[in-house]
SESEKOL-123298 format. One line per 10 residues: their letters; for each residue x, y, z negated of C-alpha. Coordinates in Angstrom, 1 decimal. Each point is the difference from the previous one (the first is absolute). Last residue first. Example, Ala and Ser with C-alpha at 12.3 -4.5 7.8 and 13.67 -1.06 7.14 Angstrom:
2
SA	13.7 -1.1 -7.1  -1.4 -3.4 -0.7
//
This chain:
737
LKRIFVVGNS	-8.7 32.7 19.0  -2.8 -1.7 2.0  -0.1 -3.9 -0.6  -0.2 -2.7 2.5  -0.2 -3.8 -0.9  1.0 -3.0 2.0  -0.8 -3.7 -0.9  1.5 -3.4 -0.4  0.3 -3.3 1.5  3.1 -1.9 1.3
NNSVDGRIIA	0.5 -3.3 1.9  1.5 1.5 3.1  3.3 -1.9 -0.6  3.3 0.6 -1.9  0.4 4.0 -0.3  -3.3 0.6 1.7  0.0 2.9 2.4  -1.0 3.7 0.1  0.1 3.0 2.1  -2.7 2.3 -1.2
KITFAAGTEY	-2.5 2.1 1.9  -2.6 2.5 -1.4  -2.7 1.2 2.2  -1.9 3.1 -0.6  -3.0 0.9 2.4  -0.9 3.6 -0.3  -3.6 0.8 -1.0  1.1 2.9 -2.1  3.6 1.2 1.1  3.0 0.1 -2.4
ENVKFKYTNN	2.9 1.8 1.4  2.6 -0.3 -2.7  0.0 -3.7 -1.0  3.1 -1.0 -2.1  1.3 -3.6 -0.5  1.2 -2.2 -2.7  0.7 -3.9 -0.3  -0.1 -2.2 -3.1  1.4 -3.6 -0.1  3.5 1.3 -0.8
EQQGGTFGEH	0.6 -3.1 -1.8  -2.6 -2.8 -1.2  0.2 -3.1 -1.9  -1.9 -3.2 0.1  -0.6 1.3 3.5  0.2 3.7 1.4  2.7 1.3 2.4  1.7 3.0 1.3  2.2 1.3 2.7  -0.1 3.8 0.8
IDEAIKIGNK	-1.5 2.0 2.9  -2.9 2.3 -1.2  -2.0 1.6 2.9  -2.2 2.9 0.9  -2.1 1.5 2.8  0.0 -2.8 2.7  -2.6 0.7 2.7  -2.8 -2.5 0.6  -3.1 2.1 -1.2  2.4 0.7 -3.4
YVEVSKIDLR	2.7 -2.5 -0.4  2.1 -0.9 -3.3  2.7 -2.1 0.0  1.6 -2.4 -2.6  3.1 -1.8 0.1  2.2 -3.1 -0.7  -2.5 -2.1 -2.3  0.9 -3.4 -1.3  -3.0 -2.0 -1.4  0.9 -2.8 -2.4
SDGGVYWFSL	-0.8 -3.5 0.9  -1.6 -2.9 -1.7  -3.2 1.5 -0.4  -2.0 2.4 -2.4  -0.5 3.5 -1.1  2.6 2.3 1.5  -0.4 3.7 -0.2  0.9 2.5 2.7  -0.1 3.8 -0.6  -0.9 3.0 2.0
QYEGNANIKG	0.4 3.5 -1.6  -1.3 3.0 1.6  1.0 3.7 -0.2  -2.5 2.7 1.2  -2.4 1.1 2.8  -3.5 -1.7 -0.6  -1.8 -3.2 0.4  2.4 -2.8 0.6  -2.1 -3.0 -1.6  -2.8 1.1 2.0
SGNMEFAAYE	1.9 -1.4 3.3  3.1 -1.8 -0.8  -1.0 -3.4 1.7  3.0 -2.2 -0.1  2.4 -1.4 2.7  2.7 -2.6 -0.8  2.8 0.2 2.4  2.6 -2.8 0.2  3.1 -1.3 -1.7  1.1 -3.5 0.8
KGKILSPKWE	-0.2 -2.3 -3.2  -3.7 -1.0 0.8  -2.5 1.9 2.3  -2.2 1.3 -3.1  -3.6 0.7 0.5  -1.1 -3.6 -0.3  1.7 -0.4 -3.4  -1.7 2.8 -1.7  0.2 3.5 -0.3  -2.8 1.9 -1.9
TVLQGYKQFK	-1.1 3.7 1.1  -0.1 3.8 -1.1  -0.8 -0.6 -3.7  -0.2 3.5 -1.7  2.4 1.7 -2.4  3.1 -2.0 -1.7  -1.8 0.3 -3.3  -2.4 -2.4 1.4  2.5 -2.8 0.3  -1.0 -1.8 -3.1
EYKEPFYLPL	-3.8 -0.1 1.2  0.7 -2.1 3.0  -3.2 -1.2 0.4  -2.3 1.3 -2.9  1.1 -1.8 -3.1  -2.3 -2.6 -1.7  0.6 0.0 -3.8  1.3 -2.1 -2.8  1.8 2.5 -2.1  3.3 -0.3 -1.8
SYVNRNVVTI	-0.2 -1.9 -3.3  -0.6 0.8 -3.5  1.8 0.4 -3.4  -0.5 3.2 -2.2  -3.5 -0.1 -0.5  0.0 -3.8 -0.2  0.2 -3.1 2.2  -1.9 1.9 2.8  -0.2 -1.4 3.5  -0.8 2.6 2.5
ASFDSLKDVK	-2.7 0.4 2.4  -0.8 2.1 3.3  -3.2 0.2 2.0  -0.7 3.1 2.5  2.4 -1.2 2.6  -2.2 -3.0 0.6  -2.9 1.9 1.4  -3.6 0.3 -1.4  0.7 -1.7 -3.2  -1.5 -2.8 -1.8
VPQTYVASYV	1.5 -1.6 -3.2  0.2 -3.7 -1.2  -0.5 -0.5 -3.7  1.8 1.0 -3.4  2.4 2.6 1.2  0.4 2.6 -2.8  -0.6 3.7 1.0  3.1 2.4 -0.4  1.7 0.7 -3.2  3.2 -1.6 0.8
NPRTGDTTYR	0.4 1.8 3.4  -1.7 -0.5 3.4  1.3 1.4 3.3  -2.4 2.3 1.7  -1.9 -1.0 3.1  -3.3 0.3 -1.8  -0.7 -3.9 -0.9  2.2 -0.3 -3.2  1.4 -2.8 -1.7  1.1 -1.3 -3.4
ITAGDVINAV	1.1 -3.7 -0.5  0.5 -1.5 -3.4  3.1 -1.8 -1.6  -0.2 -3.0 -2.3  1.6 -2.4 2.3  1.3 1.7 3.2  -1.2 -1.4 3.2  -3.3 2.0 0.1  -2.0 -0.5 2.9  -1.7 2.0 2.8
KLVYEEGQKE	-3.3 0.1 1.9  -0.6 2.7 2.4  -3.4 0.3 1.9  0.1 2.3 2.9  -3.1 2.1 1.3  -1.7 0.6 3.3  -1.5 -3.6 0.3  2.2 -2.1 -2.3  3.5 0.2 0.7  2.3 -2.4 -1.8
NSILKPQPVR	2.9 1.2 -2.2  1.2 -3.4 -1.8  2.0 -1.4 -2.8  2.4 3.0 -0.4  2.3 -0.6 -2.9  0.4 2.9 -2.6  3.4 1.6 0.2  2.9 -1.8 -1.6  1.7 1.7 -3.1  3.9 0.4 0.4
YGYGAYNYRN	1.8 -0.8 -3.2  1.7 1.3 -2.9  1.0 -2.4 -2.8  -1.1 0.6 -3.6  -0.5 -3.7 -0.7  -3.5 0.4 -0.7  -0.8 1.9 3.2  2.1 -2.4 1.8  -1.9 -2.8 -1.2  -3.2 1.7 0.9
YHSSMRSEFG	1.3 0.2 3.7  0.6 -3.8 -0.2  -3.6 -0.8 -0.7  -1.1 0.5 3.7  3.1 -1.4 1.4  -1.5 -3.5 0.0  -2.7 1.1 2.4  2.7 1.7 2.2  2.2 -3.2 -0.1  -3.1 -2.5 1.1
NWSQRAAPTW	-1.1 2.3 2.7  3.8 0.0 1.3  0.5 -3.6 -0.2  3.1 -1.8 -0.6  -0.8 -3.6 -1.0  1.7 -1.5 3.3  3.1 2.3 -0.3  0.9 -1.5 -3.5  0.1 2.8 -2.5  3.1 1.5 -1.2
TVEALAAMRP	1.5 2.3 3.0  -3.5 1.1 1.4  -1.2 0.3 -3.9  2.8 2.2 -1.1  -0.2 2.4 3.0  -3.8 0.6 -0.7  0.6 0.7 -3.8  2.7 2.5 1.0  -2.5 1.8 2.3  -2.1 0.8 -3.1
FALYEFYKES	1.8 1.8 -1.4  3.5 1.1 1.6  -0.7 3.5 1.4  -2.2 0.9 -2.9  2.8 -1.4 -2.3  2.5 2.2 1.8  -1.8 3.1 -0.4  -1.0 -0.8 -3.7  3.9 -0.4 -0.5  0.8 3.3 1.8
RNEDILPLEQ	-2.9 1.9 -2.0  1.6 -1.0 -3.5  -0.4 3.3 -1.8  2.6 1.3 -2.6  -1.4 3.5 0.0  3.5 1.8 0.5  1.0 -2.7 2.5  -2.4 0.9 2.8  0.0 -2.7 2.4  1.0 0.2 3.7
LVTGHIFQDS	-2.6 -1.3 2.5  -0.7 3.2 1.9  3.7 1.0 -0.2  0.8 0.0 3.9  0.8 -3.4 1.6  2.0 -0.9 -2.9  -2.3 -2.2 -2.0  -1.5 -1.5 3.2  3.4 -2.0 0.4  -1.2 -2.2 -2.7
WLTASAGLIL	-0.4 -3.2 1.8  -2.2 -2.8 -1.8  0.8 -2.8 2.0  -1.7 -3.6 0.4  1.8 -3.4 0.1  -0.9 -3.0 1.6  0.8 -3.9 0.1  3.2 -2.0 0.3  -0.3 -1.0 3.8  3.0 -2.2 0.5
PRYKEDLGKL	-1.9 -3.1 -1.4  -2.7 0.5 2.8  2.5 -0.2 2.8  -0.8 -3.3 1.0  -3.6 1.1 0.3  1.3 1.9 3.3  -1.1 3.8 -0.2  -2.9 0.7 2.3  -2.1 1.7 -2.3  2.1 1.6 -2.8
MPNLQYVKEL	0.1 -1.9 -3.2  -0.1 3.0 -2.4  -3.9 0.3 0.7  -1.2 3.6 -0.9  -3.7 0.4 0.3  -0.4 0.6 -3.6  2.1 3.3 0.4  -2.3 1.1 2.8  -3.0 -0.6 -2.3  1.5 2.3 -2.6
SIPPLWTAAK	0.3 2.7 2.7  3.3 1.0 1.5  -0.4 3.5 1.7  1.9 0.6 3.2  3.5 0.5 -0.2  2.3 3.0 0.3  -2.6 1.7 -2.6  1.8 -0.8 -3.4  -2.4 1.1 -2.8  -1.9 2.8 -1.5
IEGPINSEAV	-3.3 -1.4 -1.5  -3.0 -0.5 2.0  -2.3 3.3 -0.2  -1.4 -0.4 3.7  0.0 -3.8 0.6  3.1 -1.1 1.8  0.1 -3.5 -1.9  2.3 -2.1 -2.1  2.8 2.6 -0.1  3.7 -1.1 1.0
DFYCHGTLSM	2.3 -0.3 -2.8  -1.2 -3.5 -0.4  1.9 -0.9 3.1  -0.8 -3.8 0.0  -2.5 -0.8 2.9  0.4 1.7 3.1  3.8 1.0 -1.0  1.0 -3.6 -0.5  1.8 -1.0 -2.9  0.2 -3.7 0.7
VSYHGAESAK	3.0 -1.6 -1.5  2.0 -2.0 2.4  3.1 -2.6 -0.5  2.9 -0.6 2.3  0.7 -3.2 2.0  0.7 1.7 3.3  -3.4 -1.1 1.4  -1.8 1.2 -3.0  1.7 3.4 0.2  -0.9 0.5 3.6
FAKKQDHWIM	-3.5 -1.0 -0.6  -0.4 2.3 -3.0  1.6 2.8 2.1  -3.0 -0.3 2.2  -2.3 1.6 -2.6  1.8 3.3 0.8  -0.5 2.8 -2.7  0.3 -1.4 -3.6  1.5 -3.6 0.2  2.0 -0.1 -3.2
GVAKDKLGDE	3.0 -2.3 1.2  1.5 -2.4 -2.4  3.6 -1.2 0.8  1.6 -3.3 0.9  3.8 0.1 0.4  1.4 0.7 3.4  -1.5 3.5 0.6  1.3 0.8 3.6  -3.0 0.2 1.9  -2.7 2.5 -1.3
IIEDWGVITK	-2.6 -0.4 -2.8  1.5 3.2 -1.8  -2.5 2.2 1.4  -2.9 -2.0 -1.4  0.7 1.7 -3.3  2.5 -1.5 -2.3  0.5 -3.0 -2.4  3.6 -1.3 -0.7  0.1 -3.2 -1.9  2.2 0.0 -3.3
GYKKVMNQVR	2.3 -2.6 -1.4  2.5 2.4 -1.3  2.7 -1.0 2.4  -2.7 0.5 2.8  -0.4 3.9 -1.0  3.0 0.8 2.2  -0.5 -2.5 2.7  -3.4 1.7 0.7  1.5 3.4 -0.3  2.4 -0.7 2.7
QNFYVQLEKE	-2.7 -1.6 2.0  -2.0 3.1 -0.2  2.8 2.2 1.0  0.8 -2.0 2.9  -3.6 -0.1 1.1  0.1 3.8 -0.7  3.1 0.3 2.6  -2.0 -2.0 2.5  -2.7 3.0 0.0  2.8 2.1 0.5
TKLGLDAKRK	0.9 -1.8 3.4  2.4 -1.8 1.9  2.0 -1.6 -2.7  3.6 -1.4 0.5  0.7 0.0 -3.7  2.8 2.2 0.3  -1.8 2.4 2.3  -3.2 0.3 -2.6  2.4 0.3 -2.9  1.9 2.9 1.8
QCHPCVKWRD	-3.3 1.7 1.0  -1.0 -0.1 -3.6  3.2 1.5 -1.2  0.0 2.6 2.8  -3.5 1.0 -0.8  -1.9 1.2 3.2  -2.3 -2.8 0.6  -0.4 -0.8 -3.7  -1.3 3.3 -0.9  -3.0 -0.1 2.7
YQAEDGGIHI	-0.9 -3.7 -1.1  -3.3 0.6 -1.2  -0.8 -3.0 -2.3  -3.8 -0.4 -0.7  0.2 -3.3 -2.0  2.5 -1.9 -1.7  -1.7 -0.1 -3.4  2.6 -2.0 -2.1  -2.2 -2.0 -2.0  1.8 -2.5 -2.4
YKSPFLAFTE	-1.5 -3.4 -0.8  1.0 -2.7 -2.4  -1.5 2.2 -2.9  2.2 0.3 -3.1  -0.1 3.8 0.0  2.2 1.7 -2.4  3.6 -1.8 0.7  -1.0 0.0 3.6  -0.3 4.1 0.1  3.4 0.2 -1.6
AFVDNLFDFT	1.8 -2.0 2.7  -2.1 1.1 2.7  1.0 3.7 -0.5  3.7 -1.0 -0.3  -0.3 -2.0 3.3  -1.7 3.0 1.6  2.7 2.4 -0.9  2.5 -2.4 1.4  -1.8 -0.3 3.1  -0.1 3.7 0.5
SERGVCYLEK	3.8 0.2 -0.9  0.7 -2.3 3.1  -0.9 2.9 2.2  -1.5 -0.7 3.4  -3.5 -0.5 -1.2  -0.4 3.4 -1.3  -3.2 -0.1 -1.9  -2.6 1.9 2.0  -1.0 3.7 0.3  -2.9 0.4 2.3
SISHQTQVTY	-2.4 0.6 -2.6  -3.7 -1.0 0.3  -2.2 2.6 -1.2  -2.0 0.9 -3.0  0.5 3.4 -1.9  2.2 0.6 -2.9  3.1 -1.7 1.5  3.0 -0.9 -2.1  3.0 2.4 0.8  2.8 -0.5 2.4
QEGTCCLEPY	3.6 0.7 -0.2  1.9 -0.9 3.4  2.1 -3.3 0.2  -1.1 -0.2 3.4  -0.5 -4.0 0.5  -1.6 -0.5 -3.2  1.2 -1.5 -3.5  2.6 2.7 -0.6  -3.0 2.4 -0.8  -0.3 -2.0 -3.5
AAISSLTHAP	-3.0 1.5 -1.7  -1.8 1.5 3.0  0.8 -3.2 1.8  -1.7 -2.0 -2.8  -3.2 2.0 0.4  0.3 0.0 3.8  -0.2 -3.7 0.1  -3.2 -0.7 2.5  2.4 -1.6 2.3  2.7 -2.6 -0.3
LEIEPIINVN	-1.3 -1.3 -2.5  -2.7 0.0 -2.6  0.7 -1.5 -3.4  -3.2 -1.7 -0.5  -0.5 -2.0 -3.5  -2.1 -3.0 0.1  -2.1 -0.3 -3.3  -1.4 -3.7 -0.6  -3.3 0.1 -1.7  -0.9 -3.3 -2.0
RAAAYAVMEK	-1.6 2.0 -3.0  2.8 -0.6 -2.3  2.4 0.9 3.0  -1.6 3.4 0.5  0.6 1.1 -3.6  3.6 -1.3 0.0  0.8 1.7 3.4  -1.5 3.3 -1.3  1.8 0.0 -3.2  3.4 -0.9 1.6
IDEQTYYGGV	-0.9 2.9 2.4  -0.5 2.5 -2.7  3.3 -1.1 -1.7  2.1 0.7 3.4  -1.6 3.2 0.0  -2.9 0.8 2.4  0.3 3.2 1.9  -1.7 3.4 0.0  -1.3 2.7 2.6  -0.9 3.6 -0.1
RNAGEGRWAG	1.6 3.5 0.4  -2.6 2.6 0.8  0.4 2.0 -3.2  3.9 0.3 1.1  0.7 -1.6 3.2  -1.3 -2.8 2.1  0.9 -3.7 0.1  1.2 -2.4 -2.8  1.1 -3.7 -0.1  2.9 0.6 2.5
ISTLKPYKKI	2.0 2.6 -2.2  0.3 -1.2 -3.6  -1.3 -3.5 1.3  2.2 -0.9 2.6  2.5 2.4 -1.5  0.7 -2.7 -2.6  1.7 -2.7 2.2  1.6 -2.4 -2.0  -2.9 -0.1 -2.3  -2.7 -0.7 2.6
EIRWGADDVL	-3.4 1.3 -1.2  -2.7 -0.9 2.3  -2.3 2.6 1.5  1.5 1.7 2.9  -2.3 2.8 1.7  -1.2 1.7 3.1  2.0 -1.7 2.8  -1.1 -3.4 -1.6  0.9 -2.5 -2.7  -1.8 -1.7 -2.5
HLHLENLKYM	-2.8 -1.8 1.9  -1.2 -2.6 -2.5  -1.3 -3.0 1.7  -2.1 -1.7 -2.7  -0.6 -3.8 0.7  -2.6 -1.9 -1.9  -3.6 1.0 0.8  -2.2 -2.2 -2.3  -3.0 2.7 0.0  0.4 1.4 -3.4
AMMDIFRLVY	3.9 -0.5 0.3  -0.1 2.6 2.7  -1.7 2.6 -2.3  2.1 -1.0 -3.2  3.2 0.6 2.3  -1.4 3.4 1.0  -0.4 0.8 -3.8  3.6 -1.0 -0.4  1.1 2.2 2.8  -2.0 2.9 -1.6
DKTFFYRAVD	1.6 -0.3 -3.1  3.6 0.1 1.9  -1.0 3.2 1.1  -1.1 0.5 3.8  2.6 2.2 1.9  -1.6 1.1 3.5  1.9 -0.5 3.2  2.2 -2.6 -1.5  -2.5 -1.6 -2.2  -1.8 -1.8 2.9
LMMGRWEYLP	-2.1 -3.1 -1.4  0.2 -3.2 2.3  -2.7 -2.5 -0.7  0.3 -3.7 0.3  -1.5 -3.5 0.5  3.1 -2.1 0.9  -0.6 -3.7 -0.9  -2.9 -0.6 2.4  -3.2 -1.9 -0.3  0.0 0.2 -3.9
QDKIEAGKIK	-1.2 -2.7 -2.4  -3.4 -0.7 -1.7  -1.9 -2.7 -1.4  -3.1 1.2 -2.3  -2.5 -1.9 -2.0  -2.7 2.7 -1.4  -2.1 0.6 -3.0  -1.2 3.6 -0.4  2.2 2.1 -2.4  -1.7 1.9 -2.8
WISKKQREKS	1.7 3.0 -1.7  -3.0 1.8 -1.5  0.4 3.6 0.3  -1.6 2.4 -2.5  3.4 1.1 -1.8  2.0 0.7 2.9  3.5 0.8 -1.4  2.1 2.4 2.0  2.5 -0.9 2.6  -2.9 -1.1 2.4
YIQVPLMQLL	0.8 -2.9 2.4  -2.4 -2.6 -2.0  -2.7 2.6 1.0  -0.5 -1.9 3.2  -1.8 -2.9 -1.7  2.3 -3.1 0.2  0.6 -2.0 3.2  2.7 2.7 1.1  2.1 -0.7 -3.2  0.0 -3.8 0.6
TQSAYFVGAA	1.3 0.6 3.4  2.8 2.1 -1.1  0.9 -2.8 -2.8  0.0 -2.7 2.8  2.6 2.1 1.6  2.2 0.2 -3.0  -0.4 -3.9 -0.5  1.0 -0.3 3.9  3.1 2.4 -0.7  1.1 -2.1 -3.1
TTGTIVIQDN	0.3 -3.0 2.4  -2.2 -2.7 1.3  -2.7 1.6 -1.9  -2.8 -1.2 -2.2  -2.6 2.1 -2.0  -2.5 -1.8 -1.9  -3.0 1.9 -1.5  -1.6 -1.5 -3.1  -3.2 -0.7 -1.8  -2.7 0.2 2.8
KVSLSYAEKN	2.2 -0.5 2.9  2.0 2.4 2.2  2.6 -2.1 2.0  2.8 1.9 1.9  2.6 -1.6 2.2  3.3 1.6 1.3  2.2 0.3 2.8  2.9 2.7 0.3  2.7 -2.6 0.2  -1.7 -1.8 3.1
DSITKDLKLV	0.8 -3.7 -0.2  -3.4 -0.5 -1.7  -1.7 -1.5 -3.2  3.1 -2.0 -0.7  2.1 2.7 -1.3  -2.3 0.0 -3.2  0.3 2.9 -2.5  -2.5 1.0 -2.5  -1.7 3.0 -1.6  -3.0 -0.7 -2.2
IANKAAVKNE	-2.7 2.6 -0.8  -1.6 -1.1 -3.2  -3.5 -0.3 -1.6  0.7 -3.7 -0.6  3.5 -1.4 -0.1  2.3 -1.7 2.3  3.4 -1.3 -1.6  2.9 1.5 1.7  0.4 2.7 -2.1  2.1 3.3 0.0
TVSFDYGTAP	-2.0 2.5 -1.8  -1.7 3.3 1.0  -2.8 1.0 -2.5  -1.7 2.9 1.7  -0.7 3.3 -1.9  -3.4 0.9 1.6  -1.2 3.3 1.0  -1.5 -1.2 3.2  1.1 2.7 2.3  3.6 0.6 -1.5
SLASALLEAQ	0.6 -3.7 -0.8  -0.6 -2.0 3.2  2.8 1.1 2.2  2.5 0.0 -3.0  -1.1 -3.5 -0.5  0.6 -1.1 3.5  3.5 1.7 -0.1  0.8 -2.0 -3.2  -1.3 -3.1 1.4  2.2 0.5 3.3
QKLGKEYLIK	3.1 1.0 -2.2  -0.4 -3.1 -2.3  -0.3 -2.4 3.1  3.3 -2.2 -0.3  -1.3 -2.2 -2.6  -3.6 -0.9 0.5  -2.6 2.9 -1.1  -2.9 0.7 -2.1  -2.3 3.0 -0.1  -2.4 -0.1 -2.7
TQPTITFSAA	-3.7 1.3 -0.3  -1.0 0.7 -3.4  -0.8 3.6 1.0  -2.1 -1.1 2.8  0.2 -0.9 3.6  -3.0 -1.7 1.5  0.2 -3.0 2.1  -2.7 -1.2 2.3  -1.1 -3.4 1.6  -2.4 -0.6 2.9
TEKLSVPLPI	2.9 -0.2 2.4  1.1 2.0 2.9  2.5 -1.2 2.4  2.8 2.2 1.5  2.4 -1.5 2.3  2.7 1.7 2.0  -0.5 3.3 -2.2  -1.4 3.2 1.6  2.5 2.8 -0.5  -1.9 1.5 -1.7
VNIQANAASL	-2.4 -1.6 -2.4  -3.6 1.1 -0.4  -1.0 -2.7 -2.5  -0.7 2.3 -2.8  -1.9 2.3 2.2  -2.9 -2.9 0.2  -2.7 2.5 -0.5  1.5 2.7 2.0  0.6 -2.2 2.9  -3.6 -1.4 -0.1
SIFFLAVALI	-1.4 3.6 -0.1  2.3 0.6 3.1  -1.1 -3.4 1.6  -3.8 1.0 -0.6  0.5 3.5 1.2  1.2 -1.4 3.5  -2.9 -2.5 0.1  -2.7 2.5 -1.0  1.3 2.5 2.6  0.1 -2.6 2.8
LNLTKIM	-3.5 -1.0 -0.9  -1.2 3.6 0.1  1.4 0.3 3.4  -1.7 -3.0 1.2  -3.3 1.0 -1.4  0.4 3.3 1.6  0.6 -1.5 3.3
//
């Protein structure tokens, strides 16, 4: 057994060291075809960049990417004639019918980049940068580096045409400069659709000259010293669009409707049903105020907004949101109800379909296709639309059958505002979903299982989201402007990297070539690219290779998956730090919980710990474990009694709190009441409805014990059910208050 374990460790360490040695070919996303050759090319001060007509911008972008770290002032010249010691940029439409395809040939005396279009040439340049030493991403000259590129023949093109990220600048305003930085982050991995969430209840971020109050009022929230916000001028947007276009990134503006519009309603109250004056919210919530669908002035306003928006954004898409509309206002609004009656509609949901169709017709004259969250995929949209499928995968089937397009933004894979883990110390993030690990992102398959292959062309790709509503859940994430920090930017980058790299690969690389182990190995050098580029990122924990028991001890073997980093560890149950012992060989401990290890890039950058928690450790703050529930103890969707032994847990007079915590399964647990019995006689109860699942609400129950008796038997009886089925698992904890 020991020899086998040593062999496993040796093989793992071999592949990791091999990855480090060949870091220059750790390309992400993995190309369609990559063949290494015996050749090599070294960039020197004499290296020229030559380009065919029409590729000047791509040549200059390549030179600007290479110059800072190398310190070389490259000669960039239009020249069809190939030359030695040159990087040659060419166009050839015959290499593929995919407009983003490219080939890259690295020989001893020349590098030839060929694209079907300028987009392919730009992507080949990004691949070339990843083949260079990681220092190439530095903005400062790296004097000791040798800029050698291993010989290779690469042919490549994307699997999906839509490879996107959504940046929420409405809940929290990110400056123009950060949007440009974010575009660079996307371009590094060949992502090409930036969905800019410009409008929400908490902020309006685009200058509309005809409606100046949208930015003078709607772009700001709070008062006095607490007033925060901002917006993009039309000149800012022109700069952002041009910057993105040069990097083959299309910016899709989102003008949210009919809900999530409080920022515009605060500016122009006549847009809503009540006409009352509202203020832009300072804490996150979903406002019940909607655009009034019954007033023609609403559509006049939107037409004006779209006219100015489309003059700035050349994208063929306009995102209209369309999600989470609450119809309370429409139900009592005389204008909306008249519209509903005139149209012969039965429900307010049908009224929203009418709203969407009006908008669809409105933007059609500009040649635009509407995009919306999957709520817009309903009967009634006559022209093709794009549904961003976020919470209901079945909407993709419905969209395809109706001839609509789909982009997968599934909550289980693509919501990057959710943390990667639930390890203690993990960054504050959205908690309404379970953690989304790097591997979970990599498991995304935009072509859903069971979807007829004939609908494949209607699945455009996938897009991940970075919602910023956490910035208005209290003030924990707010910046301190007086010290000019960039905490918000690094926070978003921590959430984005490296998950953005995984998203890029599953939307670019052929499915047959996708491999989690291969991706994880290639990622090893990319963390250092982030370091040199100045990007924030999440450092992965050491990788557990084995934890076999040998006699009375455990032998733990871990591996480092970050090039250039070290592993620091402890064996006394405490958490390691950057000064702890360096891991060099397998470690023996009496019990698994004694061991903990971190990946240390430097004394300021390190990972959360790899450790072995005691079972249900994260719930220990709620007291003692009473019992576990599992499917066999739940009767299904009907309420039934669930008895627990409280003896020993109830050990004195006083107030107690009982809490229910879901840990897995397809069904949440609904709780109706809790009763406490002493020697078979009921002595206390708490009757209220609560539940625990992916989210929880009112899942704690309180009771008081006044006549405790030593040796008495205490029984706790809860009335519970599974809301969908009996497939639920969890734990019950008790704490004396």
